[in-house]
KEKE-3310 file (N, C-alpha, C; in steps of 0.2 Angstrom, whole numbers, plus 5000, padded with zeros to 4 digits):
npx = (4953:4965:4980:4997:5006:5017:5020:5016:5023:5036:5030:5029:5017:5012:5003:4990:4997:5001:4985:4982:4987:4982:4970:4970:4978:4969:4960:4963:4963:4975:4984:4992:5006:5017:5023:5031:5028:5042:5051:5064:5081:5092:5105:5110:5122:5115:5107:5107:5111:5110:5121:5125:5114:5118:5130:5140:5131:5119:5117:5110:5099:5095:5095:5089:5075:5073:5071:5059:5047:5047:5045:5031:5023:5025:5020:5006:4997:5002:4994:4983:4977:4984:4973:4960:4964:4974:4961:4955:4964:4963:4954:4953:4956:4946:4936:4930:4924:4936:4932:4936:4941:4938:4943:4937:4935:4928:4919:4918:4911:4920:4931:4948:4958:4975:4982:4979:4977:4989:4983:4971:4967:4970:4963:4973:4969:4956:4945:4942:4932:4927:4917:4900:4902:4915:4918:4912:4923:4930:4927:4924:4938:4944:4940:4947:4957:4951:4951:4964:4969:4964:4972:4986:4986:4987:4999:5008:5011:5010:5024:5030:5038:5047:5048:5033:5036:5045:5040:5028:5031:5038:5027:5023:5028:5028:5013:5013:5018:5013:5003:5003:4999:4987:4973:4955:4941:4936:4949:4955:4948:4950:4965:4966:4959:4968:4980:4975:4973:4987:4993:4989:4990:5003:5006:5003:5011:5022:5022:5021:5034:5042:5039:5045:5058:5063:5076:5079:5068)
npy = (5110:5115:5126:5125:5130:5132:5134:5145:5155:5155:5160:5174:5177:5179:5182:5175:5161:5160:5164:5150:5141:5145:5141:5128:5125:5129:5118:5108:5107:5115:5124:5139:5144:5156:5172:5179:5173:5166:5164:5155:5160:5151:5150:5151:5139:5132:5125:5107:5104:5094:5088:5082:5073:5061:5060:5055:5052:5052:5042:5029:5032:5036:5028:5018:5023:5024:5011:5008:5012:5009:4996:4995:5005:4996:4984:4986:4993:4982:4972:4978:4979:4967:4957:4954:4949:4937:4930:4927:4919:4909:4899:4885:4882:4882:4872:4872:4869:4873:4882:4878:4886:4886:4884:4897:4904:4905:4896:4881:4867:4855:4847:4846:4833:4828:4823:4827:4842:4847:4851:4861:4876:4888:4903:4912:4924:4924:4930:4928:4927:4935:4929:4934:4928:4930:4945:4948:4943:4950:4960:4958:4957:4968:4973:4975:4982:4993:4988:4988:5002:5003:4994:4997:5006:5002:4990:5003:5006:4999:4988:4997:5008:5002:4989:4984:4989:4979:4969:4967:4966:4956:4947:4948:4943:4931:4930:4931:4923:4912:4912:4904:4892:4881:4886:4885:4896:4903:4902:4910:4922:4926:4926:4938:4946:4950:4949:4964:4971:4973:4977:4990:4995:4997:5006:5019:5016:5016:5031:5035:5032:5039:5052:5052:5052:5060:5071:5086:5094)
npz = (5049:5060:5054:5052:5066:5069:5055:5051:5060:5053:5043:5046:5051:5067:5075:5073:5072:5088:5093:5087:5096:5108:5108:5107:5121:5126:5123:5129:5141:5149:5156:5148:5142:5150:5140:5124:5106:5095:5081:5078:5074:5059:5053:5040:5033:5044:5036:5030:5014:4998:4998:5010:5008:5009:5015:5030:5042:5038:5027:5026:5028:5017:5007:5013:5011:4999:4997:5005:5001:4983:4987:4994:4987:4973:4979:4980:4971:4961:4966:4966:4953:4947:4951:4943:4934:4941:4945:4934:4927:4936:4939:4933:4946:4952:4951:4939:4922:4910:4893:4881:4866:4849:4832:4825:4834:4843:4861:4867:4879:4874:4877:4865:4863:4867:4859:4843:4849:4840:4827:4826:4825:4839:4847:4853:4857:4864:4874:4892:4902:4917:4928:4934:4952:4951:4952:4966:4969:4970:4975:4988:4993:4991:5001:5012:5014:5021:5030:5035:5042:5057:5062:5056:5064:5077:5075:5074:5086:5093:5090:5084:5071:5062:5063:5059:5047:5044:5046:5041:5029:5028:5026:5019:5005:5008:5008:4991:4988:4991:4981:4969:4973:4968:4974:4982:4979:4990:4999:4990:4986:4999:5004:4997:5002:5015:5010:5003:5012:5021:5010:5009:5021:5021:5013:5021:5032:5027:5025:5036:5043:5034:5037:5050:5048:5040:5036:5034:5039)
capx = (4958:4972:4986:5002:5011:5026:5022:5014:5028:5039:5025:5029:5007:5014:4995:4984:4997:4995:4979:4979:4990:4978:4964:4976:4974:4960:4955:4967:4965:4980:4987:4995:5012:5019:5028:5029:5031:5045:5054:5070:5085:5094:5114:5111:5124:5118:5101:5108:5111:5111:5129:5125:5111:5123:5135:5138:5125:5109:5117:5108:5091:5093:5093:5082:5068:5070:5068:5053:5041:5047:5042:5025:5021:5024:5016:5000:4997:5003:4989:4974:4979:4980:4968:4954:4968:4973:4953:4955:4966:4962:4946:4954:4956:4939:4929:4921:4925:4936:4932:4941:4939:4940:4947:4933:4935:4918:4920:4915:4914:4924:4942:4951:4966:4981:4986:4976:4978:4991:4980:4967:4970:4966:4966:4975:4970:4948:4943:4941:4926:4926:4910:4897:4907:4924:4915:4911:4925:4936:4924:4926:4945:4945:4937:4955:4962:4948:4954:4973:4971:4965:4977:4988:4988:4987:5004:5012:5008:5014:5029:5033:5038:5053:5044:5028:5040:5050:5035:5024:5036:5039:5022:5016:5032:5026:5008:5015:5020:5006:4995:5005:4997:4978:4965:4945:4939:4939:4955:4959:4949:4955:4973:4966:4960:4975:4984:4973:4976:4994:4999:4985:4994:5012:5007:4999:5018:5029:5019:5022:5038:5046:5041:5048:5067:5066:5082:5080:5061)
capy = (5109:5122:5127:5122:5136:5131:5135:5151:5158:5156:5165:5178:5177:5177:5182:5165:5155:5162:5160:5140:5139:5146:5137:5122:5125:5127:5112:5100:5112:5115:5133:5143:5146:5163:5173:5179:5167:5171:5161:5157:5159:5148:5150:5146:5134:5124:5120:5108:5101:5087:5080:5082:5066:5054:5059:5047:5051:5051:5038:5025:5034:5039:5021:5016:5027:5025:5005:5006:5018:5002:4988:5000:5006:4987:4980:4988:4991:4978:4969:4980:4979:4961:4952:4952:4944:4929:4928:4924:4913:4903:4895:4879:4879:4882:4866:4873:4868:4876:4885:4880:4889:4883:4889:4902:4907:4901:4895:4874:4861:4851:4844:4840:4824:4827:4818:4830:4849:4853:4851:4864:4881:4889:4907:4915:4931:4924:4934:4925:4932:4938:4930:4937:4927:4934:4950:4949:4939:4955:4970:4958:4957:4976:4981:4972:4993:4996:4988:4990:5006:5000:4987:5000:5009:4995:4988:5003:5010:4993:4986:5004:5009:5000:4979:4984:4986:4973:4963:4967:4967:4947:4945:4949:4942:4924:4928:4933:4917:4904:4915:4902:4887:4880:4885:4885:4902:4906:4902:4913:4928:4929:4927:4944:4950:4952:4953:4969:4976:4975:4983:4997:4996:4994:5012:5021:5018:5023:5041:5038:5030:5045:5059:5056:5049:5067:5075:5093:5097)
capz = (5053:5059:5051:5059:5070:5065:5046:5052:5063:5050:5039:5045:5055:5074:5080:5069:5079:5095:5092:5086:5102:5114:5109:5110:5128:5128:5122:5130:5145:5151:5158:5145:5143:5148:5138:5118:5102:5092:5078:5078:5070:5059:5049:5029:5034:5044:5034:5027:5007:4994:5001:5016:5011:5004:5023:5035:5047:5033:5023:5026:5029:5012:5001:5014:5009:4993:4996:5008:4995:4981:4986:4996:4981:4968:4981:4980:4967:4957:4973:4965:4946:4945:4956:4940:4931:4944:4947:4925:4925:4941:4935:4931:4953:4957:4950:4936:4917:4906:4889:4874:4856:4841:4825:4824:4842:4848:4866:4872:4883:4871:4877:4862:4864:4867:4851:4842:4848:4837:4821:4823:4827:4842:4844:4859:4858:4865:4880:4896:4905:4921:4931:4942:4960:4956:4954:4970:4978:4970:4979:4995:4994:4994:5010:5018:5011:5028:5041:5036:5045:5059:5061:5056:5070:5081:5078:5074:5091:5097:5089:5081:5061:5057:5065:5058:5040:5042:5047:5033:5020:5027:5026:5008:5001:5008:5004:4986:4984:4991:4977:4964:4972:4967:4980:4980:4977:4994:5002:4982:4992:5008:5003:4992:5006:5018:5005:5001:5019:5020:5005:5011:5027:5021:5011:5024:5035:5023:5024:5045:5042:5031:5041:5056:5049:5038:5042:5033:5036)
cpx = (4963:4977:4990:5007:5015:5027:5019:5020:5033:5036:5027:5022:5008:5007:4995:4991:4998:4990:4977:4982:4987:4973:4967:4974:4970:4957:4956:4966:4970:4981:4990:5001:5012:5026:5027:5031:5035:5046:5060:5077:5093:5099:5110:5112:5120:5109:5103:5107:5110:5115:5128:5120:5114:5129:5137:5133:5120:5109:5113:5101:5092:5092:5092:5079:5065:5066:5058:5049:5041:5042:5037:5021:5019:5020:5009:4995:4998:4997:4984:4975:4979:4975:4961:4960:4970:4966:4952:4959:4968:4954:4947:4956:4949:4934:4927:4926:4927:4935:4935:4937:4944:4939:4944:4932:4932:4923:4915:4917:4919:4932:4945:4958:4969:4985:4985:4974:4983:4988:4974:4972:4965:4969:4966:4972:4961:4952:4941:4937:4927:4916:4908:4901:4913:4920:4916:4915:4931:4933:4926:4932:4947:4942:4943:4959:4958:4947:4960:4972:4974:4968:4982:4991:4989:4996:5009:5013:5012:5024:5031:5036:5042:5049:5040:5033:5039:5042:5033:5027:5037:5035:5019:5021:5029:5019:5007:5016:5016:5000:4998:4999:4990:4976:4959:4950:4939:4942:4957:4959:4950:4962:4973:4966:4964:4980:4984:4974:4982:4995:4995:4991:5001:5014:5009:5008:5020:5026:5023:5032:5045:5048:5043:5057:5067:5069:5080:5074:5062)
cpy = (5114:5122:5126:5131:5137:5134:5142:5157:5158:5160:5174:5181:5175:5178:5175:5160:5155:5159:5151:5139:5138:5142:5129:5119:5127:5122:5107:5105:5109:5123:5136:5145:5153:5163:5174:5174:5171:5166:5162:5156:5156:5150:5148:5139:5127:5120:5115:5106:5094:5083:5079:5074:5062:5056:5053:5047:5046:5046:5031:5023:5034:5035:5019:5017:5025:5015:5005:5008:5012:4998:4993:4999:5000:4983:4980:4989:4985:4975:4968:4979:4971:4958:4950:4948:4938:4927:4922:4919:4906:4898:4888:4876:4879:4876:4867:4870:4873:4874:4883:4884:4887:4887:4894:4905:4908:4895:4886:4872:4856:4853:4844:4835:4828:4829:4827:4840:4852:4854:4856:4871:4887:4896:4910:4921:4933:4926:4928:4928:4931:4935:4934:4935:4930:4940:4955:4947:4947:4960:4965:4957:4964:4979:4977:4982:4996:4995:4985:4998:5008:4996:4989:5001:5005:4991:4992:5005:5004:4990:4994:5002:5002:4992:4982:4985:4984:4969:4962:4968:4960:4944:4946:4947:4933:4923:4927:4922:4909:4910:4909:4894:4887:4880:4885:4892:4906:4907:4908:4922:4930:4928:4936:4949:4954:4953:4964:4974:4976:4977:4987:5000:4999:5003:5017:5022:5022:5029:5042:5039:5039:5051:5061:5054:5059:5070:5084:5097:5099)
cpz = (5055:5056:5058:5061:5070:5058:5049:5055:5057:5042:5035:5050:5061:5076:5078:5075:5083:5097:5091:5095:5108:5114:5109:5116:5132:5128:5125:5140:5150:5152:5152:5147:5142:5141:5128:5114:5098:5087:5079:5073:5065:5051:5041:5028:5039:5043:5027:5022:5004:4998:5005:5018:5014:5011:5026:5041:5044:5025:5021:5024:5019:5007:5005:5014:5002:4991:4996:5001:4985:4979:4989:4988:4973:4971:4980:4977:4963:4961:4966:4955:4944:4950:4949:4935:4935:4942:4940:4927:4931:4942:4936:4939:4956:4955:4943:4929:4913:4900:4886:4871:4855:4838:4822:4830:4844:4855:4868:4877:4880:4872:4871:4864:4862:4860:4846:4840:4843:4829:4822:4829:4832:4843:4853:4860:4862:4872:4885:4904:4912:4925:4937:4948:4961:4954:4960:4976:4978:4978:4989:4995:4996:4997:5013:5016:5018:5030:5040:5039:5051:5064:5062:5061:5077:5082:5078:5082:5100:5098:5087:5076:5061:5058:5060:5051:5040:5041:5043:5027:5021:5024:5021:5008:5003:5008:4997:4986:4987:4985:4971:4965:4970:4972:4974:4981:4985:4999:4997:4989:5000:5008:5000:4997:5013:5014:5002:5009:5020:5016:5007:5019:5027:5020:5016:5028:5033:5026:5030:5044:5040:5037:5047:5055:5045:5039:5042:5034:5046)
residu = (UNK:UNK:UNK:UNK:UNK:UNK:UNK:UNK:UNK:UNK:UNK:UNK:UNK:UNK:UNK:UNK:UNK:UNK:UNK:UNK:UNK:UNK:UNK:UNK:UNK:UNK:UNK:UNK:UNK:UNK:UNK:UNK:UNK:UNK:UNK:UNK:UNK:UNK:UNK:UNK:UNK:UNK:UNK:UNK:UNK:UNK:UNK:UNK:UNK:UNK:UNK:UNK:UNK:UNK:UNK:UNK:UNK:UNK:UNK:UNK:UNK:UNK:UNK:UNK:UNK:UNK:UNK:UNK:UNK:UNK:UNK:UNK:UNK:UNK:UNK:UNK:UNK:UNK:UNK:UNK:UNK:UNK:UNK:UNK:UNK:UNK:UNK:UNK:UNK:UNK:UNK:UNK:UNK:UNK:UNK:UNK:UNK:UNK:UNK:UNK:UNK:UNK:UNK:UNK:UNK:UNK:UNK:UNK:UNK:UNK:UNK:UNK:UNK:UNK:UNK:UNK:UNK:UNK:UNK:UNK:UNK:UNK:UNK:UNK:UNK:UNK:UNK:UNK:UNK:UNK:UNK:UNK:UNK:UNK:UNK:UNK:UNK:UNK:UNK:UNK:UNK:UNK:UNK:UNK:UNK:UNK:UNK:UNK:UNK:UNK:UNK:UNK:UNK:UNK:UNK:UNK:UNK:UNK:UNK:UNK:UNK:UNK:UNK:UNK:UNK:UNK:UNK:UNK:UNK:UNK:UNK:UNK:UNK:UNK:UNK:UNK:UNK:UNK:UNK:UNK:UNK:UNK:UNK:UNK:UNK:UNK:UNK:UNK:UNK:UNK:UNK:UNK:UNK:UNK:UNK:UNK:UNK:UNK:UNK:UNK:UNK:UNK:UNK:UNK:UNK:UNK:UNK:UNK:UNK:UNK:UNK:UNK:UNK:UNK:UNK:UNK:UNK)
# end
């Protein structure tokens, strides 16, 4: 991948930058522009400062970008790290028998009557192991991250960065609320698939949007 001509000019490597630009003209079959590549001098006072980030012009952008990254990071890593826990504690919705631990910590299909539950010692630290179907479902849901890239490119070109970010944040909020509902494993897998796709796309869109609104680059 070629280096940025702007960086090369700023680093004093004007000849290398001219070679890269010439290759770009030749690759795109465009007539090269005449002239010499020079770097413009910018006064130090015009390069901006930390104080300028909180000025009237950039205040909204300065406050908005941390919120965008906060939501993107927490949504993505929240879905990734909680997928296993969601499948563990949703077994009662899958139509499978719940294994009840006895006072030795052993699991059995015996259901203790409600009136006798207080007399038994329940081991709260007993692990609820994932089944093979749970691992397959998590693998299928993780494929949603590969779908997010072409979907994000299509949505960004169609609706723009801001609308895509706002729409995906709203959809993710609705899908997270749907996780509280009891549903079959197939429906839960499909829901997590869409969540992984939207959360990964939200992360990628945040990168694109940040570079466009960066004011001191």
